[in-house]
PyMOL Python script that loads the backbone (N, CA, C, O; Angstrom):
from pymol import cmd

cmd.read_pdbstr("""\
ATOM      1  N   MET A   1      20.758 -14.733  10.441  1.00  0.00           N
ATOM      2  CA  MET A   1      21.035 -13.615  11.306  1.00  0.00           C
ATOM      3  C   MET A   1      19.845 -13.447  12.259  1.00  0.00           C
ATOM      4  O   MET A   1      18.691 -13.510  11.836  1.00  0.00           O
ATOM      5  N   ARG A   2      20.124 -13.242  13.486  1.00  0.00           N
ATOM      6  CA  ARG A   2      19.096 -13.065  14.506  1.00  0.00           C
ATOM      7  C   ARG A   2      19.080 -11.584  14.883  1.00  0.00           C
ATOM      8  O   ARG A   2      20.122 -10.986  15.152  1.00  0.00           O
ATOM      9  N   THR A   3      17.869 -11.001  14.896  1.00  0.00           N
ATOM     10  CA  THR A   3      17.737  -9.588  15.241  1.00  0.00           C
ATOM     11  C   THR A   3      16.365  -9.321  15.839  1.00  0.00           C
ATOM     12  O   THR A   3      15.454 -10.139  15.716  1.00  0.00           O
ATOM     13  N   THR A   4      16.226  -8.178  16.484  1.00  0.00           N
ATOM     14  CA  THR A   4      14.937  -7.756  17.025  1.00  0.00           C
ATOM     15  C   THR A   4      14.331  -6.749  16.061  1.00  0.00           C
ATOM     16  O   THR A   4      15.004  -5.828  15.599  1.00  0.00           O
ATOM     17  N   LEU A   5      13.073  -6.934  15.771  1.00  0.00           N
ATOM     18  CA  LEU A   5      12.400  -6.087  14.798  1.00  0.00           C
ATOM     19  C   LEU A   5      11.120  -5.552  15.431  1.00  0.00           C
ATOM     20  O   LEU A   5      10.301  -6.328  15.924  1.00  0.00           O
ATOM     21  N   THR A   6      10.943  -4.243  15.423  1.00  0.00           N
ATOM     22  CA  THR A   6       9.726  -3.629  15.950  1.00  0.00           C
ATOM     23  C   THR A   6       8.800  -3.311  14.778  1.00  0.00           C
ATOM     24  O   THR A   6       9.176  -2.576  13.865  1.00  0.00           O
ATOM     25  N   LEU A   7       7.588  -3.868  14.808  1.00  0.00           N
ATOM     26  CA  LEU A   7       6.638  -3.684  13.719  1.00  0.00           C
ATOM     27  C   LEU A   7       5.565  -2.671  14.094  1.00  0.00           C
ATOM     28  O   LEU A   7       5.139  -2.604  15.247  1.00  0.00           O
ATOM     29  N   ASP A   8       5.142  -1.900  13.134  1.00  0.00           N
ATOM     30  CA  ASP A   8       4.002  -1.023  13.331  1.00  0.00           C
ATOM     31  C   ASP A   8       2.763  -1.899  13.497  1.00  0.00           C
ATOM     32  O   ASP A   8       2.717  -3.009  12.967  1.00  0.00           O
ATOM     33  N   PRO A   9       1.755  -1.411  14.229  1.00  0.00           N
ATOM     34  CA  PRO A   9       0.569  -2.235  14.480  1.00  0.00           C
ATOM     35  C   PRO A   9      -0.119  -2.745  13.217  1.00  0.00           C
ATOM     36  O   PRO A   9      -0.561  -3.893  13.174  1.00  0.00           O
ATOM     37  N   ASP A  10      -0.214  -1.899  12.189  1.00  0.00           N
ATOM     38  CA  ASP A  10      -0.876  -2.332  10.957  1.00  0.00           C
ATOM     39  C   ASP A  10      -0.074  -3.423  10.247  1.00  0.00           C
ATOM     40  O   ASP A  10      -0.651  -4.342   9.667  1.00  0.00           O
ATOM     41  N   VAL A  11       1.247  -3.322  10.294  1.00  0.00           N
ATOM     42  CA  VAL A  11       2.104  -4.332   9.669  1.00  0.00           C
ATOM     43  C   VAL A  11       2.017  -5.642  10.449  1.00  0.00           C
ATOM     44  O   VAL A  11       1.971  -6.718   9.855  1.00  0.00           O
ATOM     45  N   ALA A  12       1.995  -5.552  11.764  1.00  0.00           N
ATOM     46  CA  ALA A  12       1.882  -6.757  12.590  1.00  0.00           C
ATOM     47  C   ALA A  12       0.572  -7.490  12.308  1.00  0.00           C
ATOM     48  O   ALA A  12       0.540  -8.719  12.257  1.00  0.00           O
ATOM     49  N   LEU A  13      -0.509  -6.724  12.125  1.00  0.00           N
ATOM     50  CA  LEU A  13      -1.807  -7.329  11.818  1.00  0.00           C
ATOM     51  C   LEU A  13      -1.781  -8.034  10.465  1.00  0.00           C
ATOM     52  O   LEU A  13      -2.292  -9.145  10.324  1.00  0.00           O
ATOM     53  N   GLN A  14      -1.185  -7.382   9.477  1.00  0.00           N
ATOM     54  CA  GLN A  14      -1.067  -8.008   8.156  1.00  0.00           C
ATOM     55  C   GLN A  14      -0.211  -9.278   8.228  1.00  0.00           C
ATOM     56  O   GLN A  14      -0.517 -10.285   7.589  1.00  0.00           O
ATOM     57  N   LEU A  15       0.848  -9.209   9.006  1.00  0.00           N
ATOM     58  CA  LEU A  15       1.728 -10.363   9.169  1.00  0.00           C
ATOM     59  C   LEU A  15       0.967 -11.529   9.795  1.00  0.00           C
ATOM     60  O   LEU A  15       1.073 -12.662   9.325  1.00  0.00           O
ATOM     61  N   LYS A  16       0.205 -11.259  10.847  1.00  0.00           N
ATOM     62  CA  LYS A  16      -0.568 -12.315  11.495  1.00  0.00           C
ATOM     63  C   LYS A  16      -1.601 -12.911  10.546  1.00  0.00           C
ATOM     64  O   LYS A  16      -1.804 -14.125  10.529  1.00  0.00           O
ATOM     65  N   ARG A  17      -2.244 -12.072   9.766  1.00  0.00           N
ATOM     66  CA  ARG A  17      -3.228 -12.567   8.796  1.00  0.00           C
ATOM     67  C   ARG A  17      -2.568 -13.473   7.757  1.00  0.00           C
ATOM     68  O   ARG A  17      -3.084 -14.539   7.421  1.00  0.00           O
ATOM     69  N   ARG A  18      -1.415 -13.022   7.259  1.00  0.00           N
ATOM     70  CA  ARG A  18      -0.706 -13.808   6.234  1.00  0.00           C
ATOM     71  C   ARG A  18      -0.244 -15.141   6.812  1.00  0.00           C
ATOM     72  O   ARG A  18      -0.316 -16.171   6.140  1.00  0.00           O
ATOM     73  N   MET A  19       0.229 -15.124   8.054  1.00  0.00           N
ATOM     74  CA  MET A  19       0.667 -16.364   8.699  1.00  0.00           C
ATOM     75  C   MET A  19      -0.507 -17.343   8.814  1.00  0.00           C
ATOM     76  O   MET A  19      -0.343 -18.544   8.603  1.00  0.00           O
ATOM     77  N   ALA A  20      -1.683 -16.823   9.146  1.00  0.00           N
ATOM     78  CA  ALA A  20      -2.860 -17.684   9.276  1.00  0.00           C
ATOM     79  C   ALA A  20      -3.314 -18.206   7.921  1.00  0.00           C
ATOM     80  O   ALA A  20      -3.665 -19.379   7.792  1.00  0.00           O
ATOM     81  N   GLU A  21      -3.309 -17.337   6.903  1.00  0.00           N
ATOM     82  CA  GLU A  21      -3.734 -17.734   5.558  1.00  0.00           C
ATOM     83  C   GLU A  21      -2.851 -18.849   5.010  1.00  0.00           C
ATOM     84  O   GLU A  21      -3.343 -19.847   4.485  1.00  0.00           O
ATOM     85  N   GLU A  22      -1.556 -18.665   5.138  1.00  0.00           N
ATOM     86  CA  GLU A  22      -0.598 -19.598   4.548  1.00  0.00           C
ATOM     87  C   GLU A  22      -0.214 -20.724   5.503  1.00  0.00           C
ATOM     88  O   GLU A  22       0.461 -21.678   5.116  1.00  0.00           O
ATOM     89  N   LYS A  23      -0.648 -20.602   6.745  1.00  0.00           N
ATOM     90  CA  LYS A  23      -0.269 -21.585   7.765  1.00  0.00           C
ATOM     91  C   LYS A  23       1.248 -21.761   7.786  1.00  0.00           C
ATOM     92  O   LYS A  23       1.777 -22.873   7.799  1.00  0.00           O
ATOM     93  N   SER A  24       1.923 -20.607   7.790  1.00  0.00           N
ATOM     94  CA  SER A  24       3.388 -20.590   7.771  1.00  0.00           C
ATOM     95  C   SER A  24       3.902 -19.884   9.012  1.00  0.00           C
ATOM     96  O   SER A  24       3.206 -19.055   9.597  1.00  0.00           O
ATOM     97  N   PRO A  25       5.125 -20.216   9.413  1.00  0.00           N
ATOM     98  CA  PRO A  25       5.716 -19.530  10.569  1.00  0.00           C
ATOM     99  C   PRO A  25       6.097 -18.089  10.220  1.00  0.00           C
ATOM    100  O   PRO A  25       6.275 -17.733   9.055  1.00  0.00           O
ATOM    101  N   MET A  26       6.213 -17.285  11.262  1.00  0.00           N
ATOM    102  CA  MET A  26       6.546 -15.880  11.079  1.00  0.00           C
ATOM    103  C   MET A  26       7.832 -15.700  10.281  1.00  0.00           C
ATOM    104  O   MET A  26       7.902 -14.831   9.412  1.00  0.00           O
ATOM    105  N   LYS A  27       8.827 -16.491  10.560  1.00  0.00           N
ATOM    106  CA  LYS A  27      10.121 -16.373   9.886  1.00  0.00           C
ATOM    107  C   LYS A  27       9.965 -16.460   8.374  1.00  0.00           C
ATOM    108  O   LYS A  27      10.537 -15.650   7.645  1.00  0.00           O
ATOM    109  N   ARG A  28       9.196 -17.433   7.898  1.00  0.00           N
ATOM    110  CA  ARG A  28       9.033 -17.627   6.457  1.00  0.00           C
ATOM    111  C   ARG A  28       8.265 -16.454   5.829  1.00  0.00           C
ATOM    112  O   ARG A  28       8.647 -15.955   4.771  1.00  0.00           O
ATOM    113  N   VAL A  29       7.189 -16.023   6.481  1.00  0.00           N
ATOM    114  CA  VAL A  29       6.375 -14.932   5.932  1.00  0.00           C
ATOM    115  C   VAL A  29       7.171 -13.629   5.885  1.00  0.00           C
ATOM    116  O   VAL A  29       7.116 -12.905   4.890  1.00  0.00           O
ATOM    117  N   VAL A  30       7.902 -13.328   6.942  1.00  0.00           N
ATOM    118  CA  VAL A  30       8.705 -12.103   6.974  1.00  0.00           C
ATOM    119  C   VAL A  30       9.790 -12.150   5.907  1.00  0.00           C
ATOM    120  O   VAL A  30       9.998 -11.164   5.199  1.00  0.00           O
ATOM    121  N   ASN A  31      10.480 -13.268   5.781  1.00  0.00           N
ATOM    122  CA  ASN A  31      11.535 -13.378   4.768  1.00  0.00           C
ATOM    123  C   ASN A  31      10.985 -13.220   3.356  1.00  0.00           C
ATOM    124  O   ASN A  31      11.592 -12.536   2.532  1.00  0.00           O
ATOM    125  N   GLU A  32       9.851 -13.839   3.066  1.00  0.00           N
ATOM    126  CA  GLU A  32       9.259 -13.710   1.728  1.00  0.00           C
ATOM    127  C   GLU A  32       8.857 -12.267   1.450  1.00  0.00           C
ATOM    128  O   GLU A  32       9.095 -11.749   0.359  1.00  0.00           O
ATOM    129  N   ALA A  33       8.239 -11.612   2.451  1.00  0.00           N
ATOM    130  CA  ALA A  33       7.814 -10.224   2.265  1.00  0.00           C
ATOM    131  C   ALA A  33       9.016  -9.309   2.041  1.00  0.00           C
ATOM    132  O   ALA A  33       8.968  -8.417   1.194  1.00  0.00           O
ATOM    133  N   LEU A  34      10.082  -9.523   2.789  1.00  0.00           N
ATOM    134  CA  LEU A  34      11.284  -8.707   2.618  1.00  0.00           C
ATOM    135  C   LEU A  34      11.926  -8.943   1.256  1.00  0.00           C
ATOM    136  O   LEU A  34      12.389  -7.998   0.618  1.00  0.00           O
ATOM    137  N   ARG A  35      11.958 -10.193   0.806  1.00  0.00           N
ATOM    138  CA  ARG A  35      12.522 -10.472  -0.524  1.00  0.00           C
ATOM    139  C   ARG A  35      11.757  -9.736  -1.603  1.00  0.00           C
ATOM    140  O   ARG A  35      12.350  -9.103  -2.476  1.00  0.00           O
ATOM    141  N   VAL A  36      10.432  -9.821  -1.541  1.00  0.00           N
ATOM    142  CA  VAL A  36       9.605  -9.145  -2.550  1.00  0.00           C
ATOM    143  C   VAL A  36       9.827  -7.642  -2.489  1.00  0.00           C
ATOM    144  O   VAL A  36      10.025  -7.000  -3.520  1.00  0.00           O
ATOM    145  N   GLY A  37       9.796  -7.082  -1.298  1.00  0.00           N
ATOM    146  CA  GLY A  37       9.977  -5.645  -1.144  1.00  0.00           C
ATOM    147  C   GLY A  37      11.344  -5.164  -1.580  1.00  0.00           C
ATOM    148  O   GLY A  37      11.456  -4.116  -2.216  1.00  0.00           O
ATOM    149  N   LEU A  38      12.382  -5.907  -1.253  1.00  0.00           N
ATOM    150  CA  LEU A  38      13.731  -5.501  -1.618  1.00  0.00           C
ATOM    151  C   LEU A  38      13.985  -5.647  -3.115  1.00  0.00           C
ATOM    152  O   LEU A  38      14.760  -4.876  -3.681  1.00  0.00           O
ATOM    153  N   CYS A  39      13.363  -6.598  -3.752  1.00  0.00           N
ATOM    154  CA  CYS A  39      13.528  -6.772  -5.198  1.00  0.00           C
ATOM    155  C   CYS A  39      12.875  -5.635  -5.966  1.00  0.00           C
ATOM    156  O   CYS A  39      13.370  -5.235  -7.019  1.00  0.00           O
ATOM    157  N   ARG A  40      11.795  -5.122  -5.465  1.00  0.00           N
ATOM    158  CA  ARG A  40      11.099  -4.026  -6.149  1.00  0.00           C
ATOM    159  C   ARG A  40      11.968  -2.792  -6.238  1.00  0.00           C
ATOM    160  O   ARG A  40      11.869  -2.035  -7.204  1.00  0.00           O
ATOM    161  N   LYS A  41      12.809  -2.575  -5.262  1.00  0.00           N
ATOM    162  CA  LYS A  41      13.672  -1.392  -5.263  1.00  0.00           C
ATOM    163  C   LYS A  41      14.653  -1.413  -6.428  1.00  0.00           C
ATOM    164  O   LYS A  41      15.060  -0.358  -6.913  1.00  0.00           O
ATOM    165  N   SER A  42      15.036  -2.602  -6.880  1.00  0.00           N
ATOM    166  CA  SER A  42      16.041  -2.692  -7.930  1.00  0.00           C
ATOM    167  C   SER A  42      15.435  -2.581  -9.328  1.00  0.00           C
ATOM    168  O   SER A  42      16.169  -2.490 -10.313  1.00  0.00           O
ATOM    169  N   GLU A  43      14.088  -2.586  -9.426  1.00  0.00           N
ATOM    170  CA  GLU A  43      13.461  -2.448 -10.743  1.00  0.00           C
ATOM    171  C   GLU A  43      13.631  -1.024 -11.243  1.00  0.00           C
ATOM    172  O   GLU A  43      13.799  -0.088 -10.462  1.00  0.00           O
ATOM    173  N   LYS A  44      13.585  -0.878 -12.583  1.00  0.00           N
ATOM    174  CA  LYS A  44      13.702   0.450 -13.163  1.00  0.00           C
ATOM    175  C   LYS A  44      12.456   1.265 -12.841  1.00  0.00           C
ATOM    176  O   LYS A  44      11.348   0.728 -12.820  1.00  0.00           O
ATOM    177  N   PRO A  45      12.635   2.556 -12.590  1.00  0.00           N
ATOM    178  CA  PRO A  45      11.463   3.391 -12.350  1.00  0.00           C
ATOM    179  C   PRO A  45      10.630   3.495 -13.635  1.00  0.00           C
ATOM    180  O   PRO A  45      11.180   3.374 -14.730  1.00  0.00           O
ATOM    181  N   PRO A  46       9.345   3.713 -13.521  1.00  0.00           N
ATOM    182  CA  PRO A  46       8.516   3.800 -14.725  1.00  0.00           C
ATOM    183  C   PRO A  46       8.943   4.981 -15.587  1.00  0.00           C
ATOM    184  O   PRO A  46       9.496   5.963 -15.093  1.00  0.00           O
ATOM    185  N   ALA A  47       8.680   4.866 -16.864  1.00  0.00           N
ATOM    186  CA  ALA A  47       9.037   5.937 -17.792  1.00  0.00           C
ATOM    187  C   ALA A  47       8.293   7.206 -17.418  1.00  0.00           C
ATOM    188  O   ALA A  47       7.159   7.158 -16.941  1.00  0.00           O
ATOM    189  N   LYS A  48       8.937   8.328 -17.635  1.00  0.00           N
ATOM    190  CA  LYS A  48       8.306   9.595 -17.302  1.00  0.00           C
ATOM    191  C   LYS A  48       7.130   9.833 -18.234  1.00  0.00           C
ATOM    192  O   LYS A  48       7.181   9.540 -19.428  1.00  0.00           O
ATOM    193  N   PHE A  49       6.073  10.370 -17.650  1.00  0.00           N
ATOM    194  CA  PHE A  49       4.864  10.661 -18.406  1.00  0.00           C
ATOM    195  C   PHE A  49       4.939  12.085 -18.912  1.00  0.00           C
ATOM    196  O   PHE A  49       5.184  13.013 -18.142  1.00  0.00           O
ATOM    197  N   LYS A  50       4.729  12.257 -20.197  1.00  0.00           N
ATOM    198  CA  LYS A  50       4.796  13.586 -20.773  1.00  0.00           C
ATOM    199  C   LYS A  50       3.440  13.928 -21.380  1.00  0.00           C
ATOM    200  O   LYS A  50       2.873  13.143 -22.140  1.00  0.00           O
ATOM    201  N   VAL A  51       2.935  15.086 -21.044  1.00  0.00           N
ATOM    202  CA  VAL A  51       1.641  15.533 -21.548  1.00  0.00           C
ATOM    203  C   VAL A  51       1.867  16.395 -22.780  1.00  0.00           C
ATOM    204  O   VAL A  51       2.655  17.341 -22.772  1.00  0.00           O
ATOM    205  N   LYS A  52       1.146  16.036 -23.842  1.00  0.00           N
ATOM    206  CA  LYS A  52       1.218  16.854 -25.048  1.00  0.00           C
ATOM    207  C   LYS A  52       0.202  17.984 -24.911  1.00  0.00           C
ATOM    208  O   LYS A  52      -0.963  17.749 -24.592  1.00  0.00           O
ATOM    209  N   THR A  53       0.645  19.183 -25.151  1.00  0.00           N
ATOM    210  CA  THR A  53      -0.252  20.328 -25.061  1.00  0.00           C
ATOM    211  C   THR A  53      -0.583  20.838 -26.454  1.00  0.00           C
ATOM    212  O   THR A  53       0.201  20.697 -27.393  1.00  0.00           O
ATOM    213  N   PHE A  54      -1.734  21.418 -26.560  1.00  0.00           N
ATOM    214  CA  PHE A  54      -2.185  21.972 -27.826  1.00  0.00           C
ATOM    215  C   PHE A  54      -2.753  23.362 -27.562  1.00  0.00           C
ATOM    216  O   PHE A  54      -3.323  23.608 -26.499  1.00  0.00           O
ATOM    217  N   PRO A  55      -2.601  24.262 -28.513  1.00  0.00           N
ATOM    218  CA  PRO A  55      -3.183  25.588 -28.313  1.00  0.00           C
ATOM    219  C   PRO A  55      -4.708  25.487 -28.286  1.00  0.00           C
ATOM    220  O   PRO A  55      -5.308  24.701 -29.019  1.00  0.00           O
ATOM    221  N   MET A  56      -5.315  26.298 -27.426  1.00  0.00           N
ATOM    222  CA  MET A  56      -6.770  26.280 -27.307  1.00  0.00           C
ATOM    223  C   MET A  56      -7.377  27.083 -28.448  1.00  0.00           C
ATOM    224  O   MET A  56      -7.097  28.271 -28.611  1.00  0.00           O
ATOM    225  N   LYS A  57      -8.207  26.419 -29.228  1.00  0.00           N
ATOM    226  CA  LYS A  57      -8.854  27.098 -30.355  1.00  0.00           C
ATOM    227  C   LYS A  57     -10.353  27.065 -30.120  1.00  0.00           C
ATOM    228  O   LYS A  57     -10.967  25.999 -30.091  1.00  0.00           O
ATOM    229  N   LEU A  58     -10.928  28.236 -29.955  1.00  0.00           N
ATOM    230  CA  LEU A  58     -12.363  28.334 -29.769  1.00  0.00           C
ATOM    231  C   LEU A  58     -13.044  28.573 -31.113  1.00  0.00           C
ATOM    232  O   LEU A  58     -12.465  29.154 -32.031  1.00  0.00           O
ATOM    233  N   ARG A  59     -14.265  28.117 -31.200  1.00  0.00           N
ATOM    234  CA  ARG A  59     -15.032  28.339 -32.421  1.00  0.00           C
ATOM    235  C   ARG A  59     -15.318  29.832 -32.584  1.00  0.00           C
ATOM    236  O   ARG A  59     -15.395  30.567 -31.600  1.00  0.00           O
ATOM    237  N   PRO A  60     -15.470  30.264 -33.809  1.00  0.00           N
ATOM    238  CA  PRO A  60     -15.786  31.679 -34.030  1.00  0.00           C
ATOM    239  C   PRO A  60     -17.077  32.055 -33.308  1.00  0.00           C
ATOM    240  O   PRO A  60     -18.045  31.296 -33.321  1.00  0.00           O
ATOM    241  N   GLY A  61     -17.086  33.211 -32.689  1.00  0.00           N
ATOM    242  CA  GLY A  61     -18.271  33.687 -31.989  1.00  0.00           C
ATOM    243  C   GLY A  61     -18.257  33.392 -30.499  1.00  0.00           C
ATOM    244  O   GLY A  61     -19.110  33.902 -29.773  1.00  0.00           O
ATOM    245  N   ILE A  62     -17.314  32.581 -30.016  1.00  0.00           N
ATOM    246  CA  ILE A  62     -17.235  32.278 -28.583  1.00  0.00           C
ATOM    247  C   ILE A  62     -16.170  33.172 -27.969  1.00  0.00           C
ATOM    248  O   ILE A  62     -14.994  33.119 -28.327  1.00  0.00           O
ATOM    249  N   ASP A  63     -16.619  33.987 -27.040  1.00  0.00           N
ATOM    250  CA  ASP A  63     -15.736  34.929 -26.353  1.00  0.00           C
ATOM    251  C   ASP A  63     -15.176  34.231 -25.110  1.00  0.00           C
ATOM    252  O   ASP A  63     -15.947  33.891 -24.212  1.00  0.00           O
ATOM    253  N   PRO A  64     -13.860  34.007 -25.029  1.00  0.00           N
ATOM    254  CA  PRO A  64     -13.309  33.300 -23.870  1.00  0.00           C
ATOM    255  C   PRO A  64     -13.539  34.037 -22.548  1.00  0.00           C
ATOM    256  O   PRO A  64     -13.491  33.421 -21.483  1.00  0.00           O
ATOM    257  N   ASP A  65     -13.785  35.337 -22.607  1.00  0.00           N
ATOM    258  CA  ASP A  65     -14.039  36.102 -21.393  1.00  0.00           C
ATOM    259  C   ASP A  65     -15.462  35.890 -20.870  1.00  0.00           C
ATOM    260  O   ASP A  65     -15.779  36.291 -19.750  1.00  0.00           O
ATOM    261  N   LYS A  66     -16.323  35.255 -21.685  1.00  0.00           N
ATOM    262  CA  LYS A  66     -17.713  35.060 -21.280  1.00  0.00           C
ATOM    263  C   LYS A  66     -18.070  33.579 -21.139  1.00  0.00           C
ATOM    264  O   LYS A  66     -19.242  33.218 -21.248  1.00  0.00           O
ATOM    265  N   LEU A  67     -17.077  32.719 -20.899  1.00  0.00           N
ATOM    266  CA  LEU A  67     -17.359  31.288 -20.781  1.00  0.00           C
ATOM    267  C   LEU A  67     -18.214  30.987 -19.551  1.00  0.00           C
ATOM    268  O   LEU A  67     -19.055  30.089 -19.597  1.00  0.00           O
ATOM    269  N   ASN A  68     -18.017  31.713 -18.458  1.00  0.00           N
ATOM    270  CA  ASN A  68     -18.860  31.499 -17.272  1.00  0.00           C
ATOM    271  C   ASN A  68     -20.305  31.849 -17.567  1.00  0.00           C
ATOM    272  O   ASN A  68     -21.221  31.172 -17.102  1.00  0.00           O
ATOM    273  N   GLN A  69     -20.510  32.906 -18.340  1.00  0.00           N
ATOM    274  CA  GLN A  69     -21.870  33.284 -18.720  1.00  0.00           C
ATOM    275  C   GLN A  69     -22.504  32.174 -19.556  1.00  0.00           C
ATOM    276  O   GLN A  69     -23.675  31.848 -19.362  1.00  0.00           O
ATOM    277  N   LEU A  70     -21.758  31.603 -20.466  1.00  0.00           N
ATOM    278  CA  LEU A  70     -22.254  30.505 -21.284  1.00  0.00           C
ATOM    279  C   LEU A  70     -22.611  29.298 -20.413  1.00  0.00           C
ATOM    280  O   LEU A  70     -23.647  28.666 -20.624  1.00  0.00           O
ATOM    281  N   ALA A  71     -21.768  28.981 -19.448  1.00  0.00           N
ATOM    282  CA  ALA A  71     -22.044  27.854 -18.553  1.00  0.00           C
ATOM    283  C   ALA A  71     -23.313  28.108 -17.752  1.00  0.00           C
ATOM    284  O   ALA A  71     -24.114  27.192 -17.562  1.00  0.00           O
ATOM    285  N   ASP A  72     -23.513  29.348 -17.275  1.00  0.00           N
ATOM    286  CA  ASP A  72     -24.727  29.690 -16.539  1.00  0.00           C
ATOM    287  C   ASP A  72     -25.967  29.540 -17.415  1.00  0.00           C
ATOM    288  O   ASP A  72     -26.991  29.026 -16.966  1.00  0.00           O
ATOM    289  N   GLU A  73     -25.874  29.986 -18.655  1.00  0.00           N
ATOM    290  CA  GLU A  73     -27.017  29.869 -19.570  1.00  0.00           C
ATOM    291  C   GLU A  73     -27.352  28.404 -19.838  1.00  0.00           C
ATOM    292  O   GLU A  73     -28.524  28.029 -19.847  1.00  0.00           O
ATOM    293  N   LEU A  74     -26.338  27.582 -20.054  1.00  0.00           N
ATOM    294  CA  LEU A  74     -26.580  26.158 -20.300  1.00  0.00           C
ATOM    295  C   LEU A  74     -27.177  25.482 -19.071  1.00  0.00           C
ATOM    296  O   LEU A  74     -28.056  24.630 -19.202  1.00  0.00           O
ATOM    297  N   GLU A  75     -26.714  25.849 -17.888  1.00  0.00           N
ATOM    298  CA  GLU A  75     -27.251  25.276 -16.662  1.00  0.00           C
ATOM    299  C   GLU A  75     -28.717  25.682 -16.483  1.00  0.00           C
ATOM    300  O   GLU A  75     -29.549  24.860 -16.099  1.00  0.00           O
ATOM    301  N   THR A  76     -29.028  26.943 -16.762  1.00  0.00           N
ATOM    302  CA  THR A  76     -30.409  27.420 -16.655  1.00  0.00           C
ATOM    303  C   THR A  76     -31.307  26.679 -17.631  1.00  0.00           C
ATOM    304  O   THR A  76     -32.411  26.279 -17.262  1.00  0.00           O
ATOM    305  N   LEU A  77     -30.865  26.487 -18.856  1.00  0.00           N
ATOM    306  CA  LEU A  77     -31.650  25.753 -19.846  1.00  0.00           C
ATOM    307  C   LEU A  77     -31.906  24.317 -19.395  1.00  0.00           C
ATOM    308  O   LEU A  77     -33.000  23.793 -19.602  1.00  0.00           O
ATOM    309  N   GLU A  78     -30.926  23.686 -18.790  1.00  0.00           N
ATOM    310  CA  GLU A  78     -31.081  22.320 -18.316  1.00  0.00           C
ATOM    311  C   GLU A  78     -32.083  22.250 -17.163  1.00  0.00           C
ATOM    312  O   GLU A  78     -32.898  21.328 -17.107  1.00  0.00           O
ATOM    313  N   ILE A  79     -32.030  23.206 -16.255  1.00  0.00           N
ATOM    314  CA  ILE A  79     -32.984  23.246 -15.143  1.00  0.00           C
ATOM    315  C   ILE A  79     -34.400  23.432 -15.674  1.00  0.00           C
ATOM    316  O   ILE A  79     -35.327  22.760 -15.222  1.00  0.00           O
ATOM    317  N   LEU A  80     -34.569  24.335 -16.622  1.00  0.00           N
ATOM    318  CA  LEU A  80     -35.893  24.554 -17.216  1.00  0.00           C
ATOM    319  C   LEU A  80     -36.389  23.303 -17.930  1.00  0.00           C
ATOM    320  O   LEU A  80     -37.573  22.975 -17.859  1.00  0.00           O
ATOM    321  N   ARG A  81     -35.496  22.610 -18.611  1.00  0.00           N
ATOM    322  CA  ARG A  81     -35.890  21.381 -19.313  1.00  0.00           C
ATOM    323  C   ARG A  81     -36.381  20.334 -18.316  1.00  0.00           C
ATOM    324  O   ARG A  81     -37.373  19.652 -18.570  1.00  0.00           O
ATOM    325  N   LYS A  82     -35.692  20.204 -17.183  1.00  0.00           N
ATOM    326  CA  LYS A  82     -36.090  19.221 -16.178  1.00  0.00           C
ATOM    327  C   LYS A  82     -37.409  19.593 -15.497  1.00  0.00           C
ATOM    328  O   LYS A  82     -38.193  18.713 -15.142  1.00  0.00           O
ATOM    329  N   LEU A  83     -37.655  20.888 -15.315  1.00  0.00           N
ATOM    330  CA  LEU A  83     -38.879  21.323 -14.655  1.00  0.00           C
ATOM    331  C   LEU A  83     -40.113  21.086 -15.529  1.00  0.00           C
ATOM    332  O   LEU A  83     -41.207  20.874 -15.007  1.00  0.00           O
ATOM    333  N   HIS A  84     -39.949  21.121 -16.829  1.00  0.00           N
ATOM    334  CA  HIS A  84     -41.080  20.922 -17.734  1.00  0.00           C
ATOM    335  C   HIS A  84     -41.399  19.460 -17.978  1.00  0.00           C
ATOM    336  O   HIS A  84     -42.413  19.157 -18.607  1.00  0.00           O
ATOM    337  N   LEU A  85     -40.564  18.536 -17.500  1.00  0.00           N
ATOM    338  CA  LEU A  85     -40.836  17.099 -17.713  1.00  0.00           C
ATOM    339  C   LEU A  85     -41.646  16.523 -16.611  1.00  0.00           C
ATOM    340  O   LEU A  85     -41.962  15.333 -16.634  1.00  0.00           O
TER     341      LEU A  85
END
""", "prot")
cmd.dss("prot")
cmd.show_as("cartoon", "prot")
cmd.util.cbc("prot")
cmd.orient("prot")
């Protein structure tokens, strides 16, 4: 079948590179690329990914409302440790 095909600039560049690499005519490279691309459509979609969730359990004595305060204290301790070295 003979047809006119308009390629995006990035696709045209890839096509030219592939033609040079394989030393093949445009017709062969385009047909191979279309075969590969069209075959991928018929493959089964990947299995759905399901995330298992677990209830959040904090250790006794840790107040979830003060986690930012804990992070600030740990960051301050780390800065002090680095300054003393």
